[in-house]
N, C-alpha and C positions, 0 to 999 in steps of 0.2 A: 168872755172866755177866750174868744179868738184873738183879741188884742194881746193877751198874755201868751197865747200860743205863738204869735208872731215874734214877741220878744224872746221867747224860749229858743226859737230857731236862730235868731240873731246872736244870742248868747252862745249857741253851739258853733258860731263862726260860719254860718251858712250865708251866702250872698243873696239874701232875700230883700227885695226892695218894696217900698210902699205901693208902687204901681202893681206889682205882682200880688200883694196882699189884697188890694182893691179888686183885682180881677177875680180872686177867690171868692170874695164876698158877693160880687155880681153873679158868679156862677151859682152860688148857693141860693140867691134870691130868684134866679131864673129856673130853679129846680133842675139843674143839670144832672144831679143825682137825686132822683125822686124818692119819696117815702115808700116803704114796703107795705104789705097788706095791713099791718097794725098801726100805720101812721108814723112810724119812727124811721129815722135814717140810720143805716148801719155804719159802724166805725170803719169797716173795710172800704165802703164806697167813699167816705170822706177822705180816707188815707190816699186812695188813688187819685182823687180829684185834687187834693192839696199838693201832692207830690208832682202832679202834672203841671199845675199852675205856678208853683213856687220854686221848683228845682229845674234848672236849665241844663245841667250837665250830669251825666250818669256817675261821675266820680264822687258826687256829693250824696248819692243815695244812702250810703251807709251812715253818714252823719245825720241825715234827715231821719232815717229809721230809728236811730238811737234817741234823738231828740223827741220824736213823735211818741215813742214808747214811754219815755220818761214823763212826758206831760200827760198823756192819756192813760197812764198805768191804772188798770182796774176798771176803766170805762168801757162798757160794752155797747151802749146806745147813746147817740148824741142828742136826739130830740126829746126823748122821754126817759128821765133818770128814775122814774118811780116804778117802772116795770121790773119784775123779778128777772134776773139773768138766768137763763136756762142752764142747768148743770150738764156738763159733758160727762160721759161715762167714766172718764179717767180724770175728771177735774179734781184738783187737790183741795180737800176740805178739812183734812185732819192733819195737824202738825204735832209730831211727837219727838221728844228728845230722849235718847236712851242712855242709861248709865253704862259704865265700862263693864259691869257685871252682866247686864242684859245683852250687850253686844257679844260678850265672850260665849254666851250660851247659844248663839245662832250658828247653826251648822253650815259649814262650807260644802258646796257641791262641786264635784268635778265637772269638766266641760261636757262630756258625753251625757252624764246624768242630768245636768242642767237643761240641755237641749231636749232630751227625751221627756223630762218632766213637764217642760213648757208645752210640748205637743199634746200631752195628756190633759193639761189644764184647759187648753182651748177646746178640746173635745167634750170635757165634762162641765165646764162652767157655764151657767145660764143667766147669771145676774151680776150686778155690780157689788164689789166688796171693798171695805176699808178697815184698816187697823188690824188685819189678821196676819197669819203666818203661813198660809197655804195658797189661797187663791190669788188671781191677778187683780191687783187693786191699789189702794193708796194708803200711805201713812203707817204701814205695818212692818213686819219683819219677813214677809214673803220675798223670795228671790225674784218675783215678777211684779212689775208695776212701777210706781214712783212715789216719792215723798216720804219714804220710810228709811229703813236701814237694813242692808244685807251686804256682807263683805264681798260677795261675788254673784251679783244678780244680773237680771236683764231689765233695763229700764224701758218701759213702754209708755210713751207720752210723757208730758211734764218736763220739768227742768231737773238737771242733775243736782245732787246735794252732797254726796260723799265721795264722788269721783271714783267709784269702785265698780261700776257696771262693766260687764264683759261684752255686752251687746246692747245696742240702742235701736229700738224699733220705733222710729219717729222721723217723719220727713222734716228735714231742716234746710234752711237756705243760708248759705255762707256768703259773706261779703268780701269783695276784693279789698285789699289794703290800699288806703289812699296815699299815693306816692307824692302828693302835693302838700302833705301835712307840714305845717310850720314847726320848725324845731324849737324846743324850749332852750336848747343850749348848743353852742358850736362845738362843744367838747366831743360829741359823738363823731362829727366830721374829722376832728383832729385825730382821734384814735384810728379811724379808718385810713387816714393818710399815711400811716406807717406801712401800709401794704402797697403804696404806689410805686410804680417803676416806670420812669419816663423814657420815651424814645421819640425820635423824629422820623416819621414815615409819611409817604404820600407825596403830593405835589409840592413844589417849592413856591409857596405863596406868602412867605414871611421874610422881611428884610433882615439879612444878617449884617448888622451894623459894624461889628468888630472886623469881620472879614472884608466888608466893603472899604473901610478905612485903610486896612492893611494893603489890599490890592491896589487901591487908588494911589497910596503913597509909593508903592513899588513901581507904579506905572507913570512916574514923573508928574503926578498931579492930575492926570486924565481920569475922569470918573469911571470907575469899574464897579458897577452895582452887582452884589452877590445876594442871592436868595437862598432860603432853606425851608424845609418842611416845618410845619407848626409842631410844637412839642406837645405830645399827648401822653396821658397815663396809659401804659401798654398792658396793664394787668387785666386778665380775663376772669370774670367771676360768674359762677353758676350758683344761684341763690334758690334754695328749696325751702318754702315756708309752710308750716303747719297753720291751718285756719279752721275756725269753728270750734264748738264744744268748749273745753276749758281754756282755749286760747282767746275767747272773748274777753277774759279778764285782763288781757295784756295788749289789747288792740292799740291803744295810744302809743305805747313805747315801741311796739313793732312797726307802727306807721312812721314813727320818727326815724327808726333805723332804716326802714325801706327808703324813705325820702333821702336820707343821707347817702345811702349806697348808690342810688340812681344819680345823685349829684357827683359823687366822687369817681365812679367807674364808668368809662365810656363803653367798654366791652362787658355788658351785663346781660345775662339771660336768667329769667326767673320762672318758677313753677310753684303751684300750690299742691299740698297733700293734706290729708286729715289724719292726725295722730301718728301714723307710721306710713312710710313709703311702701307701696305695693306695685302692682304691674302697670299702673297708669297714674299720670298726674294731669293737671290742667292749668290754664292761664287765666280763665275767666270763671268766677264762681257761679255766675248765673247760667253758664252753659257747661258746667262741669261733667254732666253725663252725656252731652251731645258732642262736645269737642274735647275728646281725650287725647293725651299724648302718651304713647306707650313708653314705659320706662326703658325698655330695650332700645327703642329708637333714640332716646335721649343719651343713653350710654354710647351709642354708635356715632351720634351727631357731633359731640364735643370731644376734643382730644384732651390728653392728660395735662396740658399746660393750664387748664382752667382751675381756679381755686374754688373748691366746693364748700359752701357754707349752708348748713342746716339751721333753721330757726324754728324752735318748737319747745314746748314745756315738757315733752316726753312723759306726760301724766296720763296714764291709761291703764287698762287691765294688761298684765303681762301676756295674756293670751293673744292680744292684738299684735304683739311683736313675735311671739314664739310659735303660735299655732296656725297651721293652714285653716282657713275659714274663720280666723279670729277677728277679722275686721268687723267693726260695729255696723257697717253699711252693706256689705255684700260678702259672698263666700269666695275669698281669695284663695287661689290654688296653691300658692306658695307663701310661706311665712314671711312677715315683714323683715325679719332678721336676715333672710337670704338676700333681699333687695338692698338692705343697708350695706351688707358686706360687698355686694357687687359694685355699688357706687363708690365705696371707700377704696376698693381695689383699683377701679378705673381712674379715680382722681386722687393721687397720693397726697396732695396738699388739701387737707380738709379740716373743718372744725365745726362743732355744734354750739350754737348760741342759745342758751336757755333763759327765758324771761321769768321763770319761776324763781322765787327767792332761794338762794343757795342754802339757807338754813333749814329748809324743809326737804331738801333732796334726799337725805338719809331716811326719810319716812315714806318715800315713794319707791316701791319695788321696781316699777317700770323704769324709773330714772336710773337705778343701779344697773338694770339689764342693758339699757341703751348706752350708758357710760362704758360698759365693757365692750359693746359692739363697735364703738367709735374710739377704742383704745385710750379712753380717759381724756379725749380731746374735747371735753364739754366745758364751756365757760359761761358764767352768768352774764345776763344783759346789764352790765354795769360798765362804767368807764374803765375800771381796772380789768374787768373781764374782757372787754373789747380790745384793750391794749395788749393783753396777753395773747388773745386769739390772733390778732394781726401780726404780732411778732412771730408766732409759730408758722403762720401761712407764708410769711416773707422769707423764711429760711430756705 
């Protein structure tokens, strides 16, 4: 089993060597992670041990996590596969598909009513439910829980299914985008180069051959060496990237874009946000709650000659954009729309790059709202879209 696991990591382009693999086997034989009370080794213990022995650079953690999850999907115990996996209270056990008629019958609640009803459910509910339309549970039409359908519900635990939750009560760990991702095509870089503006600044550390020849000839053949500053791309870019949630579907392409941007622009500053920009952003997803950067400070720190580029699918509940307290993670005092407007006013040259296929934009109410906020400067993450965005930013 572990040999196949090793090849899975290699297939995910992780630099895992045979020596590191042998080290993992030795650690298992030495019981570095010992069995629990029932004699089995937990998957969590093996995860941390294998990541410690096989991954030598934090930038590869996200690739490792995705490869690990793909290989051990559904596996809860390593040493004993015969034991019954204990059910979590909110574990998804019932899958249901609803017809258009069934969905049409589900009543939409307003924001205040939704929050007040959830509060009452927590006070009243005493047991686990599934497949219903009222209690907090799984697989039903209740606005509370996960795995079912409700057009404006609150997802509690589990994975998103219909992308319609207005609040998510579930602790999630987002991953930094890998800026070393190998590009599948050079065309992304070529599109970004339309934004370049070269200038010669700084120390004179490059030989100016043409000027040297001209001055030497004018000086009767006596060598007169002329130097000049190195030529650099002088464009400044402020990159704000949505991460986590529905953006997990677009990780590879966003990493390719991120890698290309870091290569093409010397003056680059980047921050992460989730779904919509609010009063703070972050640079490291593992420390996103302990190392916050106030959006007001970002607005003050960078002047208006920075080109502002948002990268996000703009796929969320409209409440998250328009409603104070609408964030899925905390009670934001001001609506996300206020912060979007402040940013676009502070940086007149801006564009939004959306990795979601353009064909589905018309079916996402939140995308329409965001398009209006950014003055229809939203472009798909395609070569044509990037080309159009760069042309706009270069004007």
